N, C-alpha and C positions, 0 to 999 in steps of 0.2 A: 236279680239284684245281688250284689256282692254280700258275702257273709258278714263283712264288717258292719252292714246295716241290719242284719238279721239278729244280732245279739243286742243286748242292752248297753250299747256303747254311747256314752254321753261326752260331748266336748263342751266344756265350760269356757266362756270367754271373759277375759278381764280387759277392760278398755280404759285407757287414760286419755286425758284431754291433750291434744297436740296443738291447739291454737287458743288464742285469747277468746275467740268468739264461740268455740265449741264447748260443750259440757259433757263430762264423762257419763257413760251409761253404767248402770249397776251390773254386778256380776251375774252370770247365768242367763243373760238375755236370750241367747240362741243355743239350741241343741239339736243333735240328730240322734234319734232313738227309735228302734223298731221300725225302720223304714219311713220315718216321718220327720220332716223338718219343721221346727216350731220356734216361735218367738213369744216370749212373755212380755206383754205390753202394759205399761202403767199409764192410765188415762190422765194422770196428773203431770206427765212430762211437759217440760217447756218446749217452745218452738225450736230452740237450739238443740235440745235432746232428740226431738223428732228428726231434725236434719242430720244429726250424728248417726241415728239409726239408718236412715236412707243412704248416707255416704259410706258407712262402714260395710253394709251388706248389699249395696247396689239395688235396694228395693225400689219399686215403682212409687214415685212421690204422690201420684194421684190416688193410688190405693191407700197409702198411709193417711192422706188427708181425709178420704172417705171413711176410713176406719174410725178416726177420731170424731167424725161427724155422725156416726151411728150405723153405717153400713157394715154387714157381717158376712157377706158372700161376694167373691170376686172371681173374675177369669182374666188372667194375664198371660199373653202369648200362648193361649190354648191350655193353660194349666189352671186348675181350680184351687182357690184359697178359701178357707173357712175361718171364722173367728167365733169362739165361744166365751161366755162370761165365766170368770173364776170367782170374782166377788165384785163389789160395787166399784173397786178401783182397778182391777186387773182383767185383761183379756188374754186368751191364748190364740195367736194367729198361726195357722198351720196348713201344710199341704203334704201330699205324698211325694217321696223322693223319686225323681226321674232322672235318667241320664240325658241331660241336655246342657247347653252352654250356661244357662242361668245357674242350674244346680252346681255345675262344675266350679263356677266362680264362688258360690256360697260355701261349698265344701272346702275349697282351698283356703278361704278366709277363716273358717272354723279351725281347720287343721293348722294353719299358720299361727293364729293367735293362741291356740291351746298349747302349742309347742313353745312359742316365743315367750310366753309368760312363765314358763317353768324353768327356773334357773338350773335345775339339775340336769337339763338336757342340753346344756352348752358345754361340750366336753373338752375344752381346753385349747391352748395355743402353744406354739413352739417357742419356748423361752430359752434365752441364752444362746451362745454361739454353737453352731453345728460344724463338726470337723469333717465328717465323712458319712456317706451313705450310698448304697446301691439298691436298686429295685429288684424285688424277687416275687414272681407271680407263678401260680400253678398254670393258669391260663391268662394271658395278658389282657388286662381290662383298661389300661390307661395308655394312651398313644400320643406322640408328638405329631401334630398335623397342622401344616400351614401356619407356623409360629404360634399355635394355640395347643392346649392340652385337652384331649378328648377322653372323657370318662364313660365307661360302659358298665351296666349291670345286667348280667345275663338272667333270663327267666323272668318270673313275676309278670307274665303276660296278662294275668287277670286283674292286676292292680289298677285302681282308679288314678292314682297320682304317685309319681316318684320324683323326689327332689334330691339334689346334691347339696350337701352342707359341709362346711369345713372351716379351717382356720383362715383360708384365703378369702372367704366372703362373710367373715364375722359370725360364722355358724348360723347364717340366715336360713329361715324355714320357708322362704317364699321367692327369693331372687333368682334361684338357679333351678328351674324346672327341667326335667328330662323328657325327651320325646320317645315314644314307643316306636321301635323298629321291629324287624323280623327276628324274633328270638332274644331281643335285648332292649334296654333303654339306654339313651345316650344324650350327652350334652357336651359343650365345649366351653372352656374358660381360658382366659389369658393369665398366665403365671410367669413370674420371673424365676430365675434359678434359686433353688433353696429347698427346704424341707417343709412339708405340709401334712396336716392331719385332715382326714375326711371321713364321712359316713354317708349312707343313703337313707332317705326317709321314704318308706313304702307304706302308703295309706296311714301315715301317722306313726309307724313303727321304725325306730332307729335301728339300722343294722350296719355292721362293718362290711367291707368288701370281701366276700367269701373266697375270692381267687387271689387275694393279696396276702403273701406270707409275712409281710412286714407289719406288725401291729405293736401298739403300746397301750397300757392301761389308760382309760379315759378319766379315772378318778371317781367313777360312779358305778363301779362293778362291771363295766363293759370294756370294749377295746376300740381304739381309733385305728383305722387303716393309715398307713404312712406312705407317702409318695415323695420322691426326690426329683426335682427338675434338674437334670444333670448339667454340669458346666465343664466337664473334663473327660477325655477318653484316654485311658491307658492302652497303649499298643505295644505288643511284643512280637516282632516279625519272626518268622521261621518256627523252629521247634515243632514241626508238623507231626512228628512221631511221638511227642510227649502225650502222656495220658492225663496229666493234671497240672495246671499252672495256677498259682495263687499269688495275689497281690498282698504285700504286707508293707506297713509303714508307720511312721510316727502318728499319722492321722487315725489309725485304728489299733493303736497300742501293739503293733506287730503281731496281730492275731492271725494265726496260721490257718484258720478255718472260716474266716469271716467273708472273704472276697475271692471266690473262685472265678477265674477268667473264662471267657467264652471262646470256643474255637471258631476261627474264621478260615476263609480260603487262603489267606496269606500268613496266618499265625494265630495270635490270641489277642483279645481285646476285652475291655470292661468299661462301659460308660459309668460315670460316678459323679456324685456331688462332692466337691472338696471345698472346705471352708477357707476363709481368708487366712493366710499365714505362709510361713516357710515350712516345707514338708520334706521328709526323708523317706526313701522307700527302696524296696527290692522286689524281685520276683523269685518265687520258689517253683522250680521246674522239676517235677517228679522227685521232690525232696531236696534238690540242690538250690542253694541261695545264690542268685546272680544279680549283678548290676544291670541297669537298663542300657543295652548296647547302643541305643539311639540318643542317649543323653550324656553329654560330655561334662556336665556339672556334677562333680563328685566331691564329697567332704569325708574326711576320715572319721571313723567311729572308734569305740573303745576296744574293738576286736582287731583293729588294723586292717580291716577288709574294705572299708569305705561304704558309703551309701550314696545312691543317686539323689539329687536335690532339685526341687523346683519351688516356685512361689506363686501364690494367688493373691491378687489385690494390689493396692498401692501402699508403699512403705510410709511409716510415720517415723520421723527422725527425732531422736532424743539428743539434746545438746547440753553438755555441761561446760560452761565457760571457766577458763583458768585451770588451776591445779596442774600446771606444767611440770612440776617436780614429782608428781605421782608416778609410780612405776607401772601400776595397772589400775584400771577402773572398770567396774562391771555394772550392768543394769539389772535390777531385780524387781519383781512386782507380783501382783495378783495374777497376772497373765502367764507366769512361768513358775508358779508355786513358790515364789520367793527364793529361787535357787541363786545364791550369791556368787557363784563361780561359773555360770553358764554363758551369759551374754556379755562377751568382752567388748568394750568400746574402743574405737580407733582414735589414736592421738592425732591432733591437728595443731596448726600454728596458734589457734586461739583457745584450745581446750580439748574436749573429747566428744565423739559423736558415734551413734550407732542407729541403724534402721530397725524397725520391727513392724510386722504386719498384723493389723487388728481387724476384727469384726466390730461393727458398731457396738458401743458399750461404755461402761464407766470403769475406770481402772485406777489402782493405786500403785505407787512405785517409789523406789529409793535408788540412790547410787551407792556403790561400795568402792570407796577410794582407799586403796592399800589396806583393805580389810576393815575399814571403818564405815559403818552404815550412816547415811545422811539423806535427808529430804532434798529436793531440788531447790537451791537457793534463789532461782529465778522464777519460781512458780508460786504465786501467793495462795493458791488453792491447796488446802491441807485437810486431812481427816485425822481424828484421834486426839490424844492428849498426853501430856507428860513425856515419858520416854518412848511413847508409841505414836509418833506423828509421821504420817506418810504423805507424800505429795499425791495429788489427785488430778485426773483429767478425764474428759469425755471425748470419745472419738465418734464423730458424726452424731451429735445430739438430735433428738426429735421432739423435745418438749422443753419449754422454759417455765420454770416456777417463778412466780412474781408475788411478792408481798409488799403492798404499799404501806407507807408510813413506818412507824417504829424506828425512825432514824436515830433516836437516842440509844437504841439497844447496842450492847457491846458485841453480841453474837446472836445470829439467827441461823438455825439449822433446819433442813428439811429431811425427814425420814419417813419410811413407810414400808409397804410390802415389797418394794423393789430392792431393799437392802436389809430385809429381815428386822426392820424397826430398831436398828442399833442406835443407842442414845446419842452417840457423837455424830451420827448421821453424815450429811454432806453440808459443809459450811457454805452459806450463801454469800454472794458478793454485795457489798453496800453500794447503792446508787444515790443520786441526788434526792430521789423521792421515796426510797425504800430499799428493798433487797430483791435480788434475782439470782437464778442459777440455771444454766443449761445442762440437761441430763439426757441420757438415752433411757427410755422406758420400754419394757417388753410389751408386746401386743396383749390386749385384753384389759381386765380391770386392774386399776391401781388405787390403793388406799394410802393416804398420807396425812401428815400433820407437820406443823411448824413448831420449833422449840425456840422461844425467845428468852434469852438469858436464863435458861432452865425451866421456863414455863411453857407447857404444852398447850397449843390451841389448834383448832381446825381452821381451814382457809376461809377468812371472812368474805372473800370475793367469789367463792364457789358455792352455789346453792345446792349442789349434789353432795349429800353426806349421809352417813348411817351411824347408828348407835353401836358402841363397842363394849367390850366386857368390863371396862372401867367406868361405865355409866357416863361416858362423855361421847364425843363424836369424831369420826374419821371422815375426812373429805374424800370424795370419789371422783375418778375420771376414767375414761375409756380410751385406749390407744389402739388404732387400727393398724 
């Protein structure tokens, strides 16, 4: 039997009621300790609680019925169960641990629930836009295979269970089990392009991928492994005699060591994930900076040498009507660090226009008309107050905040963890029955409150909330 069962390792289970008819079981009902699987049974349990015990652990219903009727010894599928009296209300139902399908199911439930109920073991999500990423492995453990992504963990051949958990499956501790193969464990998942965090769970122990060189702190003293599902391949033909070729660009802050290209039979290549936007880049071939010879799109830079240019995603068009007498108009916002002389707008018969490429998110902006900063006169959504009012918009929202009633209020704001709880928050739009606002929220847990004419409240329509440091409550929601 595995060493994990030879030490005093106890898994405690916390259960919640998931339906109107079920009733929650108390803490610590089941444990595995010193090679023994045991259940602490309360003879005062209701029928619903008995059914919850049977359902949660897939126990034999006839055995549980006989147990409550006074029987203390059982044989189920060739395995012996015993029950002993702890006091006049409690029994201990137990059996020796064996490697069979029943125990595998029980162990997985114990493992799953003990991990799932510990918030410190949910190590994070990819928040905010991702501009660039390349994969780096000692030995490759993640593969693109038949439109799916295959993960491998080498070694650990004596493990009972190995699971894959990550930002792509809400850090699930049960949904993505890995199968043992010759020298490694493997599983496949379907992932769209982007950046993902992941870890392996080996018999209850969280570990990062030892072969993956890309890691980031998980916020709990450990590290997440990072994997990019690529969406772009940089190719530089020729230069077969070069010793080193590096990709540099606006997407990686022109870092000369971040992205070394891989030599191929015809030249050099580098698969990468590139975020939505307009990007500028060059290649460095043995120290010499060159344009991409296969890309005719070039824009001048401050050195007069030009940069190769390409774009990812669909453009969003900003339109400022009127101001035909203006000499120049620029767009500035949170998406370009409020640089007021960078994004020049094109003059048209009806005003000014410019495209910009966005990742899903919430953005603030202004127009700079002949040096004068102003919010968008055609956009009613604004943030801030006094001299610091910006126009606001959401690109590809994924959640709608709704507050019914309060129709007499002059201002309703939603604020929360998604915008660092700024007091001017996001101004909601008034409807016939209340207030609403479409926003983009990052994956994971979101805390929020409404501010009604200066008064803070939690969401009366959301039953999920938690106490905060001000002795009031924050509403809670989860975004996948």
